[in-house]
N, C-alpha and C positions, 0 to 999 in steps of 0.2 A: 879614361877611362871611354868601351864604346858604350858606343843607345843604337836601339833595337829597331829600323826604320820597319816599319807596316805601314803601304802605300793600298789604300783604304778605293773599290770604284767606284761605292757606297758611305754616305754616314754608317752603314749598322755591318757592313760584311765585314769590316776586317775582326773585329769585334763576335762577332757567329764563327770566323769558323778561325782567329786565332787567341779568341777570351782570356782564355786558362793557360795559354804559355806571358803571353803579360803579365801576367797576374803571378807568375809562376817566379818569372825575373825581378818587376819588384822588391819581389818578397823577397830574393836574397840581392837587394838592392843596387838596378839597376840600373839605366835609363831607358822610361820607352818612345815613341811621340810615332801618331795615326799622323799620315798623311791621307786626305781625303777629296780625293783628285773630281772628284764628278761632282759637285755639288751647293754651284752656279742655281741662285734664286730663275724660277722665271714668271710672270704675273701671272699669278693662276686663276684667273676666269679665265687666261684664250686657257687655260687647260684642256680637254674632254673628258668628265664626271667620272666614269670607271675609271683614274688617272691620278681621278685629284689627292689622293690621299700619299702621294706614294713622289709629290710636287710642293705639301704644304709643311714648304724653306722654316715658316717660321716654327711650328713641328717638332721637323723633326730632326732641329739643333738643338730646342729644352734635351729632350733623350739625349742625343748622340753629349751633353753640356753630363746633365744624369753620367749618363755607361762607363765616359770615363774617365771622371769625381770616380765613382765608385771605385775603378782601377788604375786610379793615383797616374792616369798614363798624360802627357799632353796633345797637343793635337793642334796641326794645321792644315789649309785651307788650298785647293788650288779654280781657277777663275774655272773652269769648265762645264758644258750645262752637262747632263746626264743625258743617252739620244732620246727616248723618250720625247726631253722637252724641248729639239729643236729639230724645227714643219722642217717635212710638216711632223705635226703635232701625233706618237704614236694615241691609239684608242686602246687598246687593250692591253694585258702584261704579254700574252702570248707573245703579241709579234714583234715585239722587244728584243726577241734570240732568234737573229737571224747574220750572216755576217756581207758584207756588199761588197760586190759588182765589182771583182779584177782584185780584193784580195789586201792586204794587209796594211796598207801602204793608200786605201781608198779607207780606210775609217776617216772617220773626222776627231781633225785638230792633232791625224795622226805626227806631221812633228811635234806642233810649238807642241805637246806633249811631250815628247819623245827629248823635247827640249830638258824642258822644267823636267823631267829625272833622272835630267843628267845634269844638269843644277845643282839639285840633292844631294847626287852620290858627287859632285864635283869640293861641293864641300866637305865634308869627307878629306882632311888635306889629310892626315896620319891614316890613313886605306884600318882605321880601325873598324866600323858602322861597320852593322848585319842590315839588310834591305828582302820585306818576305814582298813577297809581290803574288796575284791569283793565279790558279794555271788556268782558267778558264774555262771549265769543267760545261756545262754544262745551253756552257752556244754564246753566255749573256753577253748582245754586245760592248758595254762598256765591259765586262770583264775580259772581253779575250785580246778585246784595244790595248790595257794597260796591259796582258800578258806578251801579246809580243811587245812594246811601246819598253817593256820590261827589258823581256830581250837581248831584242836592241840594243839598250845599254851596257849589260852587264858584257854586253861579245866587241863596240864600242873599248868602254873605257880598263876588258881585260878584266874584270873584279866579281871573276866565274863564283870565287872562294866567298864572297863575303857578301854573295842571293840567293834567296830560301825561296822556293812555293808553297800555298800554298792550298790545299784545298775548298773550294769552289761550296758553299751552302749547296751550289747542287745540285754535289759529289754521294747527298739524301736521298735524292728520288734513285734510288738504284744502280742493275747493274748495264742497265741500259741504258743510260745516261752515260754510268765511266767507254765502255767500249769503243761510243765516239771521239774518246777525246785517249789520243795516240799515247800518250803517258797515261795517266792514271786505269786504260783498259789491265793495264799490269799489274792492277789489283785487282779482282774482282771477289765480293759476299760471297761465300757457302748464302744457298739461300734462307739458311736457317737464324744466317748474321743479317739478311738486306731490310736495311733501314724502311725499307719504299712501303715495304708486302705489313710492319704496321699496325692500319685501317686501312679502313676501302675510303677514306679521305688521299692521304699518300698516294694509293697506289693510282688512282681515277687520274694525280696529279700529276707524278710520273709517265700517265704516259700519256698525259692530253703536254708532259714537258714531250717530250723525244715526239711526239707529233708534230710540236711548230718547228725544234730546231733546226733551221736552216744553216749547213755548215760546207757545205759544200766549194768556196770559192777561197775559203781560208785550209782546208785540206790537207792538199801539197806540202804547203809553209808547213803544216803542225806534223807533218809529217816527216818533215829531213827533219823540223826543230831535236824531235825522239828519236832521229838518229843517231845527231849530229854526237847526240852524248850520249852516254852514262847514268839511267837518268835513275837513283838510289837518297831512298826515306830515309827521310833521319827522327827520328822517332823521341819526342819529347814528353814529359810522362806528368798528366797532370794527374791528376785519380785526386791532389789534399786542394785544386784549389779547382774542382768543375761545377762545387757550388756556385762561387765567389763569380766566374764568369758563366753562370745563367742567372745571378742579382744584373748582374750588370745588360748582358744580354733583357732580358726583360722592360730594363726601359727604356729600349727600343718601342714600346703598346704598339703601336698604331703600325708599326709594320710585322709583332710579330699575328696578330687578329689580320689584316690582311694576309698576308705570304705563305702563314704555318701553323692559325686555323687556333690560335690558343697557343695560354705558356704549357698546359700539362701535354699538347704533344707535343709542343718544342720540345719537351722535357724527356718523352721519350724515342723523338729521334737522336736526341742527341745522348741521349747514352746508350742507345743503343750502335748505335756508330761509334760510341769511343773506343765500349766493351771489339768493335772489331779490333778494334786500335792499341788493345791489347789499356787499355785508359790515357788513351797519347794524345795527341794533335800531329798530327804525318805529317811535314815539308820536307821537297822533293828539293834534290840537290842534281844542274848541271855540268856530272867531273868531263872534262873531254878525254875524250878518248886520244 
């Protein structure tokens, strides 16, 4: 039986983007494994005050355990640090939405990350498994380095039909963010369906995120990857599993408060987002031309 392997940048990302599909797969008796890439704990005393909520891994591990237990999925972790917690430490969240000068090969630990993912793919001797990775919408440093690593492994192993790419939570922040991504910009929200317009908080957050993004060093590579393939969206109906997705997501209490403004606003954002996708989670496939 195939295993569905979700490559998650941080402990909450895969559930936020794909929790509905995970619940659906387990309901259907299929195997699900979440692999968190950037979860290595740093000395909390060294972390800048504004970033401590993201670096408290004792709490984050506990939250992750509760969420994945609720979804009945397995978990593995890789031994990479988040960019925010590698010196020089980042002092605020907006500082993490940048790409390294010199392109994707200059991401921290990029070669070792790529080799780790390739090893995971090569463990699938029967070529039965499916691998899910973030598109990198929003240009979070860790999300985009995982996207580039996943694409590199997909191409080097020739497993194109086994890879799907999910939309990062930053896609909730509206068309200004989607337009910056050469794949996601193919599906823009009508003005009435834009989740970022739900409240003043989401609108301001979207403005700050849009202002913070610095991705000029990787735009040529992203554009080339977008041109190299025909990118098609696969819709996974999760209408019957949205409540379970939300319940699992709310186990990440510290992150929901810090990033999403609490459960009420998060529920509104995700329901608006899934309305746009007809009660589905979208997954993008790279088909060879």
